[in-house]
N, C-alpha and C positions, 0 to 999 in steps of 0.2 A: 853527158849529164853535168859534168864537171865545167865545162866551157859554157854551156847554158846557164848555168848558175853565174859564172863570172860576167857573161853577157848581161845577164838581169841586174847584177850588182851595179855594172857601170852605167846601164841605163837609168837606174834608180837614182845614182849619184849624180847624172848628167841633169836630170830633171830637177832634182833638188838643188843643184847650182844655179840653174835658170830661174827657180822661184826665188832663191835669195838674191839674185842680182835685179829681179823684177821689184822686190821688197826694199831694196837699198836705197835710201835717200840720194837724191842728186847732189844736194847741197846741204850742209849742216854747219850752222854759226852758233858758237857756244860763248857766251859772256862777252860778247863785243863791246869794248870801251874805246872812245875816240876823243882825244884830246888836241886842241890847237891853242898854243901860247896861253896855256893855262886855263882854257875856257872847255868846258865839258860839252862834246857835241853828242856822244853817245855813251850809255852807261848800261852795263850788264844786259846786252841784247841777245836774245837766242833764238833761234828759228830752224824749222827742218822743212824742206820741200821734196817731194815724191813726184814721180812721174805721173801724168794725167790731172794734177793738182794745180788749181788756179787759186793763188794766194794774192790778195790784195793789202799794198801798205799804205795805210791813211795816215794824216796828222796835220796839223797846222804848220804854216810857213815857220822855218827854223826849226823843226822836230828833228831833224838829222835824217830825213828820208834819203836824199841824193848823197850824202856821205857813206851811208849804210849799203846803198846799191854800188858804190864805188869799191867798197871794201870787198862785197861779195863777188864782183866782177874781177877783183885782184888789181884794179886800178890804183887803190891806195891801200895802206897798211893800217892796221887796228894796232892802237896803242897798247891794247890788252885783250885776251882771249883767242879765238882761232876760228877758222875756217876751213872745212873739210869739202873737197868737191870729189864727185865720182871720177875715176881715172879716165883721162882722156875726154872729159865732158864737153860736148860741143854746146856753145851758148850762142844765141842769137840775140842781139841788142838792138832795140827800137828807141832811139832818143827821142825827146820831145819835140825837137824841131832841127833843121838844118838849114844853112844859107848857102844856095847856089849863086855866084855872082852872075849878073845879066851878061857880061861879056863872054861867059863860058858857053861854047856851043854843045850842050850836052842833053842828049835825048833819054826819056825812062830806060830805053832798052840799053842805051851804054852805060847808063848809072848803075844798073843790075849786072851788067857783064863785067865790069871793073870790079864789083865786090867779090867775085869769085871765079872769073873766067868762065862764066856759065855761057852754054850755046844758046841762041835765040828761041829755041823750041822750049828749052826749061823755064827760060824767063816769061815767055808767054803763058805757059801752062800756070805759072806761079801767079802771074797777074789775074789769071782767070779765077783761082782760087780766091784770091782777095777782092773779087767782083770789079776789077778794074783793067780787063784787058785791052779796052778800047785806048788806054793811054801809052800803049807799046812805044809808039814813034813820036809821042808828044815831046816838046821841050820841057825840060824839068821847070823851067822859070814860068810857066804857063799854067801848071796845075793848081788846083785850090789847096788850101790847107788840108782839108779831109782826105783829099786823094793823094797828097804827100804822106800821110800817115799809112795809107794802104801800101804806097809804094815802098816804104820804108819797112812795112812789115813783110812784103815780098822779098824784099833783099835780104833780111833776116832768115827766112824761112828757106831760103836757096842755099842756105849753110846745113841744112837738115839739122836743126838743133834739137838738142834733149832738152835744153832748159831756154825759155823764151823769155826776156827780160824788157818789159815795156815801161819807158818812163812816161806818164801823163799821155797814153796813146790817144785820147780823145780830146785833147786840149784844144781850143778855139771851135771845135764843133757845135752845131745847134743840137738839140734833144733828139731829133730823128737821127741825125748823123752819129750821135753816141751811141743809141740804142743798136744800130745798124753794125756799127764796128764791134761792140761787144759781142753781139751775136756772132760775127765773123770769128771773134778771138775762141768763143766757146766751140766753135765748129771746128777750128784749127786744132784745139786740144783733143777733141773727139777723133779726128782724123789722123793725127800724127803721133798722139799719145805722149806729147811732150808736157813737162812741169811748165807752169807760166807764173811769173812773178810780175806783178803790176803795182805802179804807183799811180794814185789818183786822188783827184779833189771832186770827182764827181758822185757825191754820196749817194744822191737819190737813185742812181742808175748802177754803178758799179757794185753796191750791196747787194743787187739782184743777179749779178755776172759772175760771182765769185764762190769758191767753197769755203775759203777761210779768210777771215778779216785779221790783220794785225794793225792795231791803233798804236802810234808810235808818238812820243813827245818826250825825247832824249832817251827815255826807257820805254819800255813796252807798257802801255797802261792797261790794255786788254787785248783778247785775242779769242778767236773763236769762230763759230757759224755766224754768219751774218745778222739772224735773227736775236741771236744772244748778244753779240757785240751792241747792236742797235739799242738795246734796253740796258746795258752796263753804266753803271754812274759816272765813271771816268770818261766814256765817250760822250755822254749826254752834257758833261761838264765841259768838253772842249768843243762840242759841235751844235749843243742846244739851240743857240741862237740861229745858226746857220740851217737847221733842218726844220725849224718851226713852219707848219704850214706845208711842208713836203711830204711826199709819199712816193713809195717805189712806183716807178713808172711801168704799168703792166697792161695798159687798154689796148686794144687791138682795132684795127679799121678792117673793112671789108676788102681793102685793097692796100697795096704798098708802092712805094717808088723807088726804082734803081736810082744808081747815083748820078745819073743824066737827068732824072726828074721825071722819067717817063712812067707811067701808071703801069704796075704788073699784078696779076691775080694773086691774091693771098691764098695760101694753103690751109689756113686756120678755119674753123667752122664759123659760119654766119649767125651766130646766136647772140651777137652784142645788142645792147639795149637799143641802140640807134637803129638797128636793122628791124626792129620788131614794130616801129611805128608806121 
């Protein structure tokens, strides 16, 4: 009876510790300030990001988004404030772009293997997850901008990140490519349970692909659920002209296209207005 009681207590404590770890924030930034040569880049910026949460950082050019990301990643040091990360936090980073010299004979699989000494099977599996398995043996110089972003995403996922940071992940893509990539990002969150922090300018799409928006312009102007932020006076003040006439892109067709342009059957219902004609 005595030992049974000890066993039950230990099991309860283990379960409670597991729950506390699950609820613990991956990253907490408090009152971040950043100044360069007397110019204030960031002022009193605080944020908290948990597992399975998608946060999107938006703001005009010069708002301090890149500086904040560098500070959160530990690549730059804040002038004031603090950043706390989960112990041994694994971070996957997807830059806006990379340049591969034309004279460098580098295939996609080589690029992925170099990033973490991963075996070809793991590389192929990750490319399949981001819907570009067909690129496995393609030269890096021959792939499109949209394909490059997916390869960079696969590279980051090979590190099995708890936190995934994406800097303008849909930069240079058309609206169909953007929508497809954001859907892939949501699927990654659901499958891997990682937290995701995105920087984006794609207001009309990214607002529908995120759990929480942070509108930054040196300081945090507003933050919250996308529906709430999109009606906030500070958001409208910054982006009113840019979003005039735009709406969240949510229309579906009775078919879709894969990354190679082939028509594939859509799984959604066929009740769209154009199908009733």
